[in-house]
Every structure is written in structure tokens, then in C-alpha cells.
All heavy atoms as a GROMACS GRO file, in nm:
protein
  595
    1MET      N    1  -1.726  -0.878   1.272
    1MET     CA    2  -1.682  -0.924   1.143
    1MET      C    3  -1.531  -0.905   1.132
    1MET      O    4  -1.479  -0.801   1.169
    1MET     CB    5  -1.755  -0.846   1.034
    1MET     CG    6  -1.704  -0.874   0.896
    1MET     SD    7  -1.792  -0.782   0.770
    1MET     CE    8  -1.884  -0.913   0.699
    2LEU      N    9  -1.463  -1.003   1.082
    2LEU     CA   10  -1.319  -0.993   1.062
    2LEU      C   11  -1.291  -0.939   0.922
    2LEU      O   12  -1.357  -0.976   0.826
    2LEU     CB   13  -1.254  -1.130   1.076
    2LEU     CG   14  -1.262  -1.194   1.213
    2LEU    CD1   15  -1.201  -1.333   1.208
    2LEU    CD2   16  -1.192  -1.109   1.317
    3TYR      N   17  -1.194  -0.851   0.916
    3TYR     CA   18  -1.154  -0.795   0.788
    3TYR      C   19  -1.012  -0.840   0.757
    3TYR      O   20  -0.929  -0.847   0.847
    3TYR     CB   21  -1.161  -0.642   0.792
    3TYR     CG   22  -1.301  -0.591   0.808
    3TYR    CD1   23  -1.350  -0.556   0.933
    3TYR    CD2   24  -1.385  -0.581   0.699
    3TYR    CE1   25  -1.480  -0.512   0.949
    3TYR    CE2   26  -1.515  -0.536   0.714
    3TYR     CZ   27  -1.562  -0.501   0.838
    3TYR     OH   28  -1.690  -0.457   0.852
    4PRO      N   29  -0.982  -0.867   0.630
    4PRO     CA   30  -0.846  -0.908   0.597
    4PRO      C   31  -0.750  -0.791   0.620
    4PRO      O   32  -0.789  -0.675   0.610
    4PRO     CB   33  -0.854  -0.944   0.450
    4PRO     CG   34  -0.975  -0.876   0.398
    4PRO     CD   35  -1.069  -0.861   0.514
    5LYS      N   36  -0.627  -0.823   0.653
    5LYS     CA   37  -0.526  -0.720   0.672
    5LYS      C   38  -0.436  -0.717   0.549
    5LYS      O   39  -0.426  -0.816   0.476
    5LYS     CB   40  -0.447  -0.744   0.799
    5LYS     CG   41  -0.372  -0.874   0.801
    5LYS     CD   42  -0.302  -0.894   0.933
    5LYS     CE   43  -0.226  -1.024   0.927
    5LYS     NZ   44  -0.092  -1.016   0.972
    6PRO      N   45  -0.371  -0.605   0.526
    6PRO     CA   46  -0.283  -0.596   0.409
    6PRO      C   47  -0.170  -0.698   0.416
    6PRO      O   48  -0.119  -0.728   0.524
    6PRO     CB   49  -0.226  -0.454   0.418
    6PRO     CG   50  -0.322  -0.379   0.503
    6PRO     CD   51  -0.379  -0.479   0.598
    7LEU      N   52  -0.132  -0.749   0.302
    7LEU     CA   53  -0.023  -0.846   0.293
    7LEU      C   54   0.110  -0.774   0.313
    7LEU      O   55   0.129  -0.663   0.265
    7LEU     CB   56  -0.025  -0.912   0.155
    7LEU     CG   57   0.078  -1.019   0.128
    7LEU    CD1   58   0.062  -1.136   0.224
    7LEU    CD2   59   0.068  -1.067  -0.015
    8ARG      N   60   0.198  -0.836   0.386
    8ARG     CA   61   0.331  -0.781   0.410
    8ARG      C   62   0.435  -0.880   0.353
    8ARG      O   63   0.413  -1.000   0.350
    8ARG     CB   64   0.354  -0.762   0.559
    8ARG     CG   65   0.241  -0.684   0.623
    8ARG     CD   66   0.290  -0.576   0.710
    8ARG     NE   67   0.182  -0.517   0.788
    8ARG     CZ   68   0.137  -0.394   0.767
    8ARG    NH1   69   0.188  -0.320   0.674
    8ARG    NH2   70   0.039  -0.346   0.841
    9ILE      N   71   0.548  -0.825   0.310
    9ILE     CA   72   0.650  -0.908   0.246
    9ILE      C   73   0.694  -1.022   0.336
    9ILE      O   74   0.712  -1.135   0.290
    9ILE     CB   75   0.771  -0.822   0.203
    9ILE    CG1   76   0.730  -0.730   0.089
    9ILE    CG2   77   0.889  -0.908   0.161
    9ILE    CD1   78   0.835  -0.631   0.048
   10ASP      N   79   0.709  -0.995   0.464
   10ASP     CA   80   0.758  -1.100   0.554
   10ASP      C   81   0.655  -1.208   0.580
   10ASP      O   82   0.684  -1.308   0.646
   10ASP     CB   83   0.808  -1.040   0.685
   10ASP     CG   84   0.701  -0.963   0.761
   10ASP    OD1   85   0.603  -0.920   0.699
   10ASP    OD2   86   0.718  -0.944   0.883
   11GLU      N   87   0.534  -1.191   0.528
   11GLU     CA   88   0.428  -1.290   0.546
   11GLU      C   89   0.403  -1.375   0.421
   11GLU      O   90   0.312  -1.456   0.420
   11GLU     CB   91   0.298  -1.220   0.585
   11GLU     CG   92   0.307  -1.144   0.716
   11GLU     CD   93   0.184  -1.059   0.742
   11GLU    OE1   94   0.112  -1.023   0.647
   11GLU    OE2   95   0.161  -1.028   0.859
   12LEU      N   96   0.485  -1.356   0.317
   12LEU     CA   97   0.465  -1.433   0.194
   12LEU      C   98   0.485  -1.581   0.221
   12LEU      O   99   0.580  -1.623   0.285
   12LEU     CB  100   0.562  -1.387   0.085
   12LEU     CG  101   0.542  -1.246   0.031
   12LEU    CD1  102   0.647  -1.217  -0.075
   12LEU    CD2  103   0.403  -1.228  -0.025
   13ASP      N  104   0.393  -1.660   0.171
   13ASP     CA  105   0.398  -1.805   0.187
   13ASP      C  106   0.453  -1.864   0.057
   13ASP      O  107   0.388  -1.859  -0.047
   13ASP     CB  108   0.259  -1.857   0.218
   13ASP     CG  109   0.254  -2.005   0.248
   13ASP    OD1  110   0.342  -2.080   0.200
   13ASP    OD2  111   0.161  -2.046   0.320
   14ARG      N  112   0.572  -1.919   0.064
   14ARG     CA  113   0.637  -1.974  -0.055
   14ARG      C  114   0.556  -2.088  -0.117
   14ARG      O  115   0.557  -2.107  -0.238
   14ARG     CB  116   0.778  -2.024  -0.022
   14ARG     CG  117   0.871  -1.917   0.033
   14ARG     CD  118   0.900  -1.810  -0.070
   14ARG     NE  119   0.996  -1.712  -0.022
   14ARG     CZ  120   0.965  -1.586   0.009
   14ARG    NH1  121   0.844  -1.544   0.000
   14ARG    NH2  122   1.058  -1.502   0.049
   15GLN      N  123   0.485  -2.164  -0.037
   15GLN     CA  124   0.402  -2.272  -0.093
   15GLN      C  125   0.287  -2.214  -0.175
   15GLN      O  126   0.252  -2.271  -0.279
   15GLN     CB  127   0.348  -2.362   0.017
   15GLN     CG  128   0.454  -2.455   0.073
   15GLN     CD  129   0.393  -2.557   0.166
   15GLN    OE1  130   0.341  -2.521   0.270
   15GLN    NE2  131   0.399  -2.682   0.126
   16VAL      N  132   0.230  -2.105  -0.132
   16VAL     CA  133   0.123  -2.042  -0.209
   16VAL      C  134   0.179  -1.988  -0.340
   16VAL      O  135   0.118  -2.004  -0.446
   16VAL     CB  136   0.056  -1.929  -0.128
   16VAL    CG1  137  -0.041  -1.849  -0.214
   16VAL    CG2  138  -0.014  -1.985  -0.005
   17ILE      N  139   0.297  -1.928  -0.334
   17ILE     CA  140   0.361  -1.877  -0.456
   17ILE      C  141   0.388  -1.991  -0.553
   17ILE      O  142   0.360  -1.980  -0.672
   17ILE     CB  143   0.489  -1.800  -0.422
   17ILE    CG1  144   0.452  -1.669  -0.350
   17ILE    CG2  145   0.573  -1.773  -0.546
   17ILE    CD1  146   0.568  -1.593  -0.292
   18ARG      N  147   0.439  -2.103  -0.502
   18ARG     CA  148   0.462  -2.220  -0.590
   18ARG      C  149   0.330  -2.268  -0.650
   18ARG      O  150   0.326  -2.315  -0.763
   18ARG     CB  151   0.529  -2.332  -0.512
   18ARG     CG  152   0.678  -2.315  -0.497
   18ARG     CD  153   0.746  -2.442  -0.447
   18ARG     NE  154   0.701  -2.484  -0.315
   18ARG     CZ  155   0.752  -2.441  -0.200
   18ARG    NH1  156   0.851  -2.355  -0.200
   18ARG    NH2  157   0.706  -2.485  -0.085
   19GLY      N  158   0.222  -2.256  -0.576
   19GLY     CA  159   0.092  -2.301  -0.623
   19GLY      C  160   0.032  -2.214  -0.733
   19GLY      O  161  -0.068  -2.252  -0.794
   20THR      N  162   0.092  -2.098  -0.760
   20THR     CA  163   0.040  -2.012  -0.866
   20THR      C  164   0.082  -2.059  -1.004
   20THR      O  165   0.028  -2.012  -1.104
   20THR     CB  166   0.087  -1.866  -0.847
   20THR    OG1  167   0.230  -1.860  -0.858
   20THR    CG2  168   0.041  -1.808  -0.716
   21PHE      N  169   0.177  -2.152  -1.009
   21PHE     CA  170   0.222  -2.203  -1.138
   21PHE      C  171   0.104  -2.265  -1.212
   21PHE      O  172   0.025  -2.339  -1.155
   21PHE     CB  173   0.333  -2.307  -1.119
   21PHE     CG  174   0.391  -2.356  -1.248
   21PHE    CD1  175   0.475  -2.275  -1.321
   21PHE    CD2  176   0.359  -2.481  -1.297
   21PHE    CE1  177   0.527  -2.319  -1.442
   21PHE    CE2  178   0.411  -2.526  -1.417
   21PHE     CZ  179   0.495  -2.444  -1.490
   22GLY      N  180   0.091  -2.231  -1.337
   22GLY     CA  181  -0.019  -2.284  -1.418
   22GLY      C  182  -0.134  -2.187  -1.433
   22GLY      O  183  -0.228  -2.212  -1.507
   23PHE      N  184  -0.129  -2.074  -1.362
   23PHE     CA  185  -0.235  -1.974  -1.373
   23PHE      C  186  -0.194  -1.858  -1.462
   23PHE      O  187  -0.250  -1.750  -1.454
   23PHE     CB  188  -0.272  -1.918  -1.234
   23PHE     CG  189  -0.350  -2.016  -1.152
   23PHE    CD1  190  -0.288  -2.089  -1.052
   23PHE    CD2  191  -0.486  -2.034  -1.174
   23PHE    CE1  192  -0.359  -2.179  -0.974
   23PHE    CE2  193  -0.557  -2.124  -1.097
   23PHE     CZ  194  -0.494  -2.196  -0.996
   24GLU      N  195  -0.093  -1.878  -1.545
   24GLU     CA  196  -0.046  -1.779  -1.641
   24GLU      C  197   0.006  -1.652  -1.574
   24GLU      O  198  -0.007  -1.542  -1.628
   24GLU     CB  199  -0.155  -1.747  -1.744
   24GLU     CG  200  -0.196  -1.869  -1.824
   24GLU     CD  201  -0.299  -1.840  -1.930
   24GLU    OE1  202  -0.313  -1.724  -1.970
   24GLU    OE2  203  -0.366  -1.934  -1.973
   25PHE      N  204   0.064  -1.665  -1.455
   25PHE     CA  205   0.128  -1.553  -1.387
   25PHE      C  206   0.277  -1.550  -1.416
   25PHE      O  207   0.350  -1.467  -1.364
   25PHE     CB  208   0.109  -1.562  -1.235
   25PHE     CG  209  -0.032  -1.547  -1.189
   25PHE    CD1  210  -0.088  -1.640  -1.102
   25PHE    CD2  211  -0.111  -1.441  -1.230
   25PHE    CE1  212  -0.218  -1.626  -1.057
   25PHE    CE2  213  -0.240  -1.425  -1.187
   25PHE     CZ  214  -0.295  -1.518  -1.100
   26GLY      N  215   0.324  -1.644  -1.496
   26GLY     CA  216   0.467  -1.657  -1.521
   26GLY      C  217   0.525  -1.761  -1.427
   26GLY      O  218   0.453  -1.830  -1.355
   27SER      N  219   0.658  -1.769  -1.425
   27SER     CA  220   0.723  -1.864  -1.336
   27SER      C  221   0.702  -1.819  -1.191
   27SER      O  222   0.666  -1.705  -1.165
   27SER     CB  223   0.873  -1.872  -1.366
   27SER     OG  224   0.937  -1.753  -1.324
   28LYS      N  225   0.730  -1.910  -1.099
   28LYS     CA  226   0.713  -1.873  -0.957
   28LYS      C  227   0.806  -1.758  -0.921
   28LYS      O  228   0.770  -1.670  -0.844
   28LYS     CB  229   0.730  -1.992  -0.865
   28LYS     CG  230   0.868  -2.051  -0.859
   28LYS     CD  231   0.874  -2.167  -0.762
   28LYS     CE  232   1.007  -2.235  -0.763
   28LYS     NZ  233   1.107  -2.172  -0.683
   29ASP      N  234   0.926  -1.756  -0.980
   29ASP     CA  235   1.020  -1.647  -0.952
   29ASP      C  236   0.970  -1.514  -1.008
   29ASP      O  237   0.980  -1.411  -0.942
   29ASP     CB  238   1.158  -1.679  -1.009
   29ASP     CG  239   1.225  -1.797  -0.938
   29ASP    OD1  240   1.194  -1.819  -0.819
   29ASP    OD2  241   1.308  -1.865  -1.001
   30GLU      N  242   0.913  -1.518  -1.130
   30GLU     CA  243   0.856  -1.396  -1.189
   30GLU      C  244   0.739  -1.345  -1.105
   30GLU      O  245   0.729  -1.226  -1.079
   30GLU     CB  246   0.808  -1.423  -1.332
   30GLU     CG  247   0.916  -1.445  -1.433
   30GLU     CD  248   0.860  -1.487  -1.566
   30GLU    OE1  249   0.774  -1.578  -1.570
   30GLU    OE2  250   0.900  -1.426  -1.666
   31PHE      N  251   0.653  -1.437  -1.066
   31PHE     CA  252   0.536  -1.400  -0.987
   31PHE      C  253   0.579  -1.339  -0.854
   31PHE      O  254   0.529  -1.235  -0.812
   31PHE     CB  255   0.446  -1.522  -0.963
   31PHE     CG  256   0.329  -1.492  -0.876
   31PHE    CD1  257   0.220  -1.422  -0.925
   31PHE    CD2  258   0.328  -1.532  -0.743
   31PHE    CE1  259   0.110  -1.394  -0.844
   31PHE    CE2  260   0.220  -1.504  -0.661
   31PHE     CZ  261   0.110  -1.434  -0.712
   32GLU      N  262   0.676  -1.402  -0.787
   32GLU     CA  263   0.722  -1.350  -0.659
   32GLU      C  264   0.785  -1.212  -0.676
   32GLU      O  265   0.761  -1.122  -0.597
   32GLU     CB  266   0.822  -1.446  -0.595
   32GLU     CG  267   0.866  -1.400  -0.457
   32GLU     CD  268   0.952  -1.502  -0.384
   32GLU    OE1  269   0.990  -1.604  -0.444
   32GLU    OE2  270   0.982  -1.477  -0.267
   33ARG      N  271   0.865  -1.193  -0.780
   33ARG     CA  272   0.929  -1.063  -0.804
   33ARG      C  273   0.823  -0.955  -0.827
   33ARG      O  274   0.832  -0.845  -0.773
   33ARG     CB  275   1.022  -1.073  -0.925
   33ARG     CG  276   1.096  -0.946  -0.958
   33ARG     CD  277   1.206  -0.916  -0.857
   33ARG     NE  278   1.169  -0.798  -0.781
   33ARG     CZ  279   1.202  -0.775  -0.656
   33ARG    NH1  280   1.274  -0.860  -0.587
   33ARG    NH2  281   1.166  -0.668  -0.594
   34LYS      N  282   0.720  -0.987  -0.907
   34LYS     CA  283   0.613  -0.889  -0.933
   34LYS      C  284   0.538  -0.858  -0.804
   34LYS      O  285   0.503  -0.742  -0.778
   34LYS     CB  286   0.517  -0.943  -1.039
   34LYS     CG  287   0.577  -0.949  -1.178
   34LYS     CD  288   0.480  -1.014  -1.275
   34LYS     CE  289   0.542  -1.036  -1.410
   34LYS     NZ  290   0.450  -1.107  -1.502
   35LEU      N  291   0.511  -0.959  -0.725
   35LEU     CA  292   0.440  -0.941  -0.599
   35LEU      C  293   0.522  -0.854  -0.503
   35LEU      O  294   0.471  -0.760  -0.442
   35LEU     CB  295   0.409  -1.076  -0.536
   35LEU     CG  296   0.328  -1.077  -0.407
   35LEU    CD1  297   0.196  -1.004  -0.422
   35LEU    CD2  298   0.305  -1.220  -0.361
   36VAL      N  299   0.650  -0.882  -0.492
   36VAL     CA  300   0.738  -0.803  -0.406
   36VAL      C  301   0.745  -0.659  -0.457
   36VAL      O  302   0.743  -0.564  -0.377
   36VAL     CB  303   0.878  -0.868  -0.396
   36VAL    CG1  304   0.980  -0.774  -0.332
   36VAL    CG2  305   0.869  -0.998  -0.318
   37ASP      N  306   0.751  -0.641  -0.588
   37ASP     CA  307   0.753  -0.506  -0.645
   37ASP      C  308   0.630  -0.427  -0.601
   37ASP      O  309   0.640  -0.310  -0.565
   37ASP     CB  310   0.761  -0.509  -0.798
   37ASP     CG  311   0.898  -0.550  -0.850
   37ASP    OD1  312   0.996  -0.552  -0.771
   37ASP    OD2  313   0.908  -0.580  -0.971
   38VAL      N  314   0.515  -0.491  -0.605
   38VAL     CA  315   0.392  -0.424  -0.562
   38VAL      C  316   0.398  -0.392  -0.413
   38VAL      O  317   0.368  -0.281  -0.370
   38VAL     CB  318   0.267  -0.510  -0.595
   38VAL    CG1  319   0.143  -0.454  -0.526
   38VAL    CG2  320   0.246  -0.519  -0.744
   39LEU      N  321   0.438  -0.491  -0.333
   39LEU     CA  322   0.440  -0.472  -0.188
   39LEU      C  323   0.542  -0.367  -0.144
   39LEU      O  324   0.526  -0.306  -0.038
   39LEU     CB  325   0.468  -0.605  -0.118
   39LEU     CG  326   0.363  -0.714  -0.138
   39LEU    CD1  327   0.406  -0.842  -0.068
   39LEU    CD2  328   0.227  -0.670  -0.091
   40GLU      N  329   0.645  -0.345  -0.224
   40GLU     CA  330   0.746  -0.244  -0.192
   40GLU      C  331   0.716  -0.108  -0.255
   40GLU      O  332   0.788  -0.012  -0.230
   40GLU     CB  333   0.884  -0.291  -0.239
   40GLU     CG  334   0.940  -0.407  -0.159
   40GLU     CD  335   1.074  -0.456  -0.210
   40GLU    OE1  336   1.107  -0.434  -0.330
   40GLU    OE2  337   1.147  -0.518  -0.131
   41SER      N  338   0.610  -0.098  -0.332
   41SER     CA  339   0.582   0.026  -0.404
   41SER      C  340   0.529   0.135  -0.309
   41SER      O  341   0.470   0.108  -0.205
   41SER     CB  342   0.478   0.001  -0.514
   41SER     OG  343   0.350  -0.022  -0.458
   42ASP      N  344   0.552   0.260  -0.348
   42ASP     CA  345   0.501   0.373  -0.272
   42ASP      C  346   0.348   0.372  -0.268
   42ASP      O  347   0.289   0.403  -0.164
   42ASP     CB  348   0.549   0.505  -0.332
   42ASP     CG  349   0.699   0.527  -0.313
   42ASP    OD1  350   0.757   0.467  -0.221
   42ASP    OD2  351   0.756   0.605  -0.392
   43ALA      N  352   0.287   0.334  -0.377
   43ALA     CA  353   0.140   0.332  -0.383
   43ALA      C  354   0.084   0.232  -0.283
   43ALA      O  355  -0.014   0.261  -0.212
   43ALA     CB  356   0.093   0.298  -0.525
   44TYR      N  357   0.145   0.115  -0.272
   44TYR     CA  358   0.097   0.015  -0.177
   44TYR      C  359   0.121   0.063  -0.034
   44TYR      O  360   0.035   0.046   0.053
   44TYR     CB  361   0.166  -0.120  -0.201
   44TYR     CG  362   0.106  -0.232  -0.120
   44TYR    CD1  363  -0.014  -0.291  -0.159
   44TYR    CD2  364   0.167  -0.277  -0.004
   44TYR    CE1  365  -0.070  -0.394  -0.084
   44TYR    CE2  366   0.110  -0.379   0.072
   44TYR     CZ  367  -0.008  -0.437   0.031
   44TYR     OH  368  -0.065  -0.537   0.106
   45ALA      N  369   0.237   0.124  -0.009
   45ALA     CA  370   0.266   0.176   0.126
   45ALA      C  371   0.162   0.281   0.165
   45ALA      O  372   0.113   0.281   0.279
   45ALA     CB  373   0.407   0.236   0.130
   46ARG      N  374   0.125   0.370   0.072
   46ARG     CA  375   0.021   0.470   0.102
   46ARG      C  376  -0.114   0.404   0.128
   46ARG      O  377  -0.187   0.444   0.218
   46ARG     CB  378   0.010   0.571  -0.013
   46ARG     CG  379   0.124   0.669  -0.018
   46ARG     CD  380   0.098   0.783  -0.116
   46ARG     NE  381   0.068   0.738  -0.251
   46ARG     CZ  382   0.159   0.712  -0.345
   46ARG    NH1  383   0.287   0.728  -0.318
   46ARG    NH2  384   0.122   0.672  -0.465
   47ALA      N  385  -0.147   0.301   0.051
   47ALA     CA  386  -0.274   0.231   0.070
   47ALA      C  387  -0.278   0.163   0.207
   47ALA      O  388  -0.380   0.168   0.276
   47ALA     CB  389  -0.296   0.129  -0.041
   48VAL      N  390  -0.168   0.102   0.249
   48VAL     CA  391  -0.162   0.037   0.380
   48VAL      C  392  -0.174   0.141   0.491
   48VAL      O  393  -0.246   0.121   0.588
   48VAL     CB  394  -0.032  -0.046   0.396
   48VAL    CG1  395  -0.013  -0.092   0.540
   48VAL    CG2  396  -0.034  -0.165   0.301
   49GLN      N  397  -0.107   0.254   0.476
   49GLN     CA  398  -0.117   0.360   0.576
   49GLN      C  399  -0.260   0.411   0.588
   49GLN      O  400  -0.310   0.432   0.699
   49GLN     CB  401  -0.022   0.475   0.542
   49GLN     CG  402   0.123   0.440   0.561
   49GLN     CD  403   0.217   0.546   0.504
   49GLN    OE1  404   0.174   0.638   0.435
   49GLN    NE2  405   0.346   0.532   0.532
   50ALA      N  406  -0.327   0.429   0.475
   50ALA     CA  407  -0.467   0.473   0.477
   50ALA      C  408  -0.555   0.369   0.544
   50ALA      O  409  -0.644   0.402   0.623
   50ALA     CB  410  -0.516   0.502   0.335
   51TRP      N  411  -0.530   0.242   0.514
   51TRP     CA  412  -0.607   0.133   0.576
   51TRP      C  413  -0.587   0.135   0.727
   51TRP      O  414  -0.683   0.121   0.803
   51TRP     CB  415  -0.562   0.000   0.518
   51TRP     CG  416  -0.630  -0.120   0.576
   51TRP    CD1  417  -0.748  -0.174   0.537
   51TRP    CD2  418  -0.584  -0.200   0.687
   51TRP    NE1  419  -0.778  -0.284   0.616
   51TRP    CE2  420  -0.679  -0.301   0.708
   51TRP    CE3  421  -0.472  -0.196   0.768
   51TRP    CZ2  422  -0.666  -0.396   0.808
   51TRP    CZ3  423  -0.458  -0.289   0.867
   51TRP    CH2  424  -0.555  -0.389   0.887
   52GLU      N  425  -0.461   0.153   0.771
   52GLU     CA  426  -0.432   0.154   0.915
   52GLU      C  427  -0.499   0.273   0.984
   52GLU      O  428  -0.551   0.259   1.095
   52GLU     CB  429  -0.281   0.156   0.938
   52GLU     CG  430  -0.216   0.022   0.905
   52GLU     CD  431  -0.064   0.024   0.908
   52GLU    OE1  432  -0.004   0.134   0.906
   52GLU    OE2  433  -0.005  -0.086   0.912
   53ARG      N  434  -0.500   0.390   0.919
   53ARG     CA  435  -0.568   0.507   0.978
   53ARG      C  436  -0.717   0.482   0.992
   53ARG      O  437  -0.776   0.513   1.096
   53ARG     CB  438  -0.543   0.632   0.893
   53ARG     CG  439  -0.406   0.693   0.912
   53ARG     CD  440  -0.397   0.831   0.849
   53ARG     NE  441  -0.424   0.831   0.706
   53ARG     CZ  442  -0.333   0.810   0.612
   53ARG    NH1  443  -0.207   0.788   0.645
   53ARG    NH2  444  -0.366   0.812   0.485
   54ARG      N  445  -0.779   0.426   0.889
   54ARG     CA  446  -0.923   0.396   0.897
   54ARG      C  447  -0.952   0.295   1.007
   54ARG      O  448  -1.047   0.310   1.083
   54ARG     CB  449  -0.975   0.342   0.763
   54ARG     CG  450  -0.997   0.448   0.659
   54ARG     CD  451  -1.074   0.395   0.538
   54ARG     NE  452  -1.017   0.274   0.480
   54ARG     CZ  453  -0.923   0.271   0.388
   54ARG    NH1  454  -0.873   0.383   0.341
   54ARG    NH2  455  -0.879   0.156   0.341
   55ARG      N  456  -0.868   0.194   1.016
   55ARG     CA  457  -0.888   0.090   1.117
   55ARG      C  458  -0.874   0.148   1.258
   55ARG      O  459  -0.951   0.117   1.347
   55ARG     CB  460  -0.788  -0.023   1.095
   55ARG     CG  461  -0.814  -0.141   1.184
   55ARG     CD  462  -0.742  -0.263   1.131
   55ARG     NE  463  -0.776  -0.375   1.215
   55ARG     CZ  464  -0.689  -0.441   1.290
   55ARG    NH1  465  -0.562  -0.406   1.289
   55ARG    NH2  466  -0.727  -0.541   1.364
   56GLN      N  467  -0.773   0.233   1.278
   56GLN     CA  468  -0.754   0.296   1.408
   56GLN      C  469  -0.873   0.387   1.442
   56GLN      O  470  -0.918   0.390   1.555
   56GLN     CB  471  -0.624   0.376   1.411
   56GLN     CG  472  -0.501   0.287   1.413
   56GLN     CD  473  -0.372   0.366   1.396
   56GLN    OE1  474  -0.372   0.486   1.370
   56GLN    NE2  475  -0.260   0.296   1.409
   57ALA      N  476  -0.922   0.460   1.342
   57ALA     CA  477  -1.037   0.549   1.365
   57ALA      C  478  -1.161   0.467   1.401
   57ALA      O  479  -1.236   0.504   1.492
   57ALA     CB  480  -1.063   0.634   1.241
   58GLN      N  481  -1.181   0.355   1.335
   58GLN     CA  482  -1.296   0.269   1.366
   58GLN      C  483  -1.282   0.212   1.506
   58GLN      O  484  -1.379   0.201   1.579
   58GLN     CB  485  -1.309   0.157   1.263
   58GLN     CG  486  -1.353   0.205   1.128
   58GLN     CD  487  -1.344   0.097   1.021
   58GLN    OE1  488  -1.285  -0.008   1.042
   58GLN    NE2  489  -1.401   0.125   0.905
   59GLY      N  490  -1.159   0.176   1.545
   59GLY     CA  491  -1.136   0.124   1.678
   59GLY      C  492  -1.163   0.229   1.785
   59GLY      O  493  -1.218   0.199   1.891
   60ALA      N  494  -1.127   0.354   1.757
   60ALA     CA  495  -1.151   0.462   1.852
   60ALA      C  496  -1.300   0.487   1.869
   60ALA      O  497  -1.349   0.509   1.979
   60ALA     CB  498  -1.080   0.589   1.806
   61VAL      N  499  -1.374   0.479   1.758
   61VAL     CA  500  -1.519   0.498   1.764
   61VAL      C  501  -1.583   0.386   1.845
   61VAL      O  502  -1.666   0.409   1.932
   61VAL     CB  503  -1.580   0.504   1.621
   61VAL    CG1  504  -1.730   0.493   1.624
   61VAL    CG2  505  -1.536   0.631   1.551
   62ALA      N  506  -1.540   0.262   1.821
   62ALA     CA  507  -1.596   0.148   1.894
   62ALA      C  508  -1.560   0.156   2.042
   62ALA      O  509  -1.643   0.126   2.129
   62ALA     CB  510  -1.545   0.017   1.834
   63ALA      N  511  -1.437   0.198   2.074
   63ALA     CA  512  -1.395   0.207   2.214
   63ALA      C  513  -1.471   0.316   2.288
   63ALA      O  514  -1.495   0.305   2.407
   63ALA     CB  515  -1.245   0.234   2.221
   64ALA      N  516  -1.512   0.420   2.215
   64ALA     CA  517  -1.586   0.529   2.278
   64ALA      C  518  -1.732   0.493   2.299
   64ALA      O  519  -1.805   0.567   2.362
   64ALA     CB  520  -1.574   0.655   2.192
   65GLY      N  521  -1.772   0.381   2.245
   65GLY     CA  522  -1.912   0.338   2.260
   65GLY      C  523  -2.006   0.407   2.165
   65GLY      O  524  -2.127   0.399   2.178
   66THR      N  525  -1.951   0.475   2.068
   66THR     CA  526  -2.032   0.542   1.969
   66THR      C  527  -2.084   0.439   1.870
   66THR      O  528  -2.006   0.361   1.817
   66THR     CB  529  -1.949   0.648   1.892
   66THR    OG1  530  -1.890   0.734   1.989
   66THR    CG2  531  -2.034   0.725   1.795
   67PRO      N  532  -2.214   0.438   1.846
   67PRO     CA  533  -2.266   0.340   1.750
   67PRO      C  534  -2.204   0.359   1.613
   67PRO      O  535  -2.181   0.472   1.569
   67PRO     CB  536  -2.416   0.370   1.744
   67PRO     CG  537  -2.444   0.462   1.857
   67PRO     CD  538  -2.315   0.524   1.900
   68THR      N  539  -2.175   0.249   1.547
   68THR     CA  540  -2.120   0.256   1.412
   68THR      C  541  -2.230   0.250   1.308
   68THR      O  542  -2.205   0.272   1.192
   68THR     CB  543  -2.019   0.142   1.389
   68THR    OG1  544  -2.085   0.018   1.414
   68THR    CG2  545  -1.898   0.157   1.478
   69ARG      N  546  -2.352   0.221   1.352
   69ARG     CA  547  -2.468   0.221   1.262
   69ARG      C  548  -2.566   0.325   1.313
   69ARG      O  549  -2.572   0.352   1.432
   69ARG     CB  550  -2.537   0.084   1.261
   69ARG     CG  551  -2.451  -0.025   1.205
   69ARG     CD  552  -2.529  -0.153   1.187
   69ARG     NE  553  -2.577  -0.200   1.317
   69ARG     CZ  554  -2.660  -0.303   1.333
   69ARG    NH1  555  -2.704  -0.368   1.229
   69ARG    NH2  556  -2.698  -0.341   1.452
   70PRO      N  557  -2.646   0.381   1.224
   70PRO     CA  558  -2.749   0.475   1.271
   70PRO      C  559  -2.839   0.407   1.374
   70PRO      O  560  -2.871   0.288   1.364
   70PRO     CB  561  -2.827   0.508   1.144
   70PRO     CG  562  -2.734   0.478   1.032
   70PRO     CD  563  -2.647   0.365   1.081
   71SER      N  564  -2.879   0.483   1.474
   71SER     CA  565  -2.955   0.425   1.585
   71SER      C  566  -3.087   0.363   1.540
   71SER      O  567  -3.135   0.268   1.600
   71SER     CB  568  -2.981   0.530   1.692
   71SER     OG  569  -3.054   0.639   1.636
   72HIS      N  570  -3.146   0.414   1.432
   72HIS     CA  571  -3.273   0.358   1.386
   72HIS      C  572  -3.257   0.217   1.328
   72HIS      O  573  -3.355   0.147   1.308
   72HIS     CB  574  -3.343   0.452   1.288
   72HIS     CG  575  -3.275   0.460   1.153
   72HIS    ND1  576  -3.164   0.537   1.132
   72HIS    CD2  577  -3.304   0.400   1.037
   72HIS    CE1  578  -3.126   0.526   1.006
   72HIS    NE2  579  -3.209   0.442   0.945
   73LEU      N  580  -3.130   0.176   1.302
   73LEU     CA  581  -3.106   0.042   1.248
   73LEU      C  582  -3.070  -0.056   1.358
   73LEU      O  583  -3.053  -0.174   1.334
   73LEU     CB  584  -2.993   0.046   1.145
   73LEU     CG  585  -3.022   0.124   1.018
   73LEU    CD1  586  -2.901   0.126   0.928
   73LEU    CD2  587  -3.143   0.068   0.945
   74MET      N  588  -3.058  -0.011   1.480
   74MET     CA  589  -3.019  -0.099   1.592
   74MET      C  590  -3.140  -0.161   1.656
   74MET      O  591  -3.247  -0.125   1.651
   74MET     CB  592  -2.940  -0.021   1.695
   74MET     CG  593  -2.809   0.027   1.636
   74MET     SD  594  -2.720   0.117   1.762
   74MET     CE  595  -2.558   0.078   1.715
   0.00000   0.00000   0.00000
């Protein structure tokens, strides 16, 4: 199963931001500024770091061949 990865500032798609107009998020510039503010926040950075640690831990478990589900469910 593929899981979405956290959004990064350098991955913002300007066409998607322009497409938010009309959804009551404000102007495209306001929306982009608010989005950048979130992506640059300490809280978001901590959330991304936690996500990366969990992902690395899951990868280590899978690489070790340890089942990720209880054996009775396999």
C-alpha cells in the first residue's frame, strides 16, 4: 500500500493553488501565504520528523522480515 508523503514547500504546485480560488480560502496569494506559514511552522516540522521516524522504523521491520501483522492473521 502506498502512503502519501508530507508536503514540502519546494513541491507546491502553483496551478493547484490557483485552482483553490472560489473555495473561500481567500485569494491565491493569501492561500499560498497561509500554506507556506504552515509548512514552515515548528509544529509541521515536528510532525514530518515523527512521520519520517515511523516510516524508517516500519522499513526496518519489513527489511528484517518481521511480520507487520500478527501471525494468526496471515
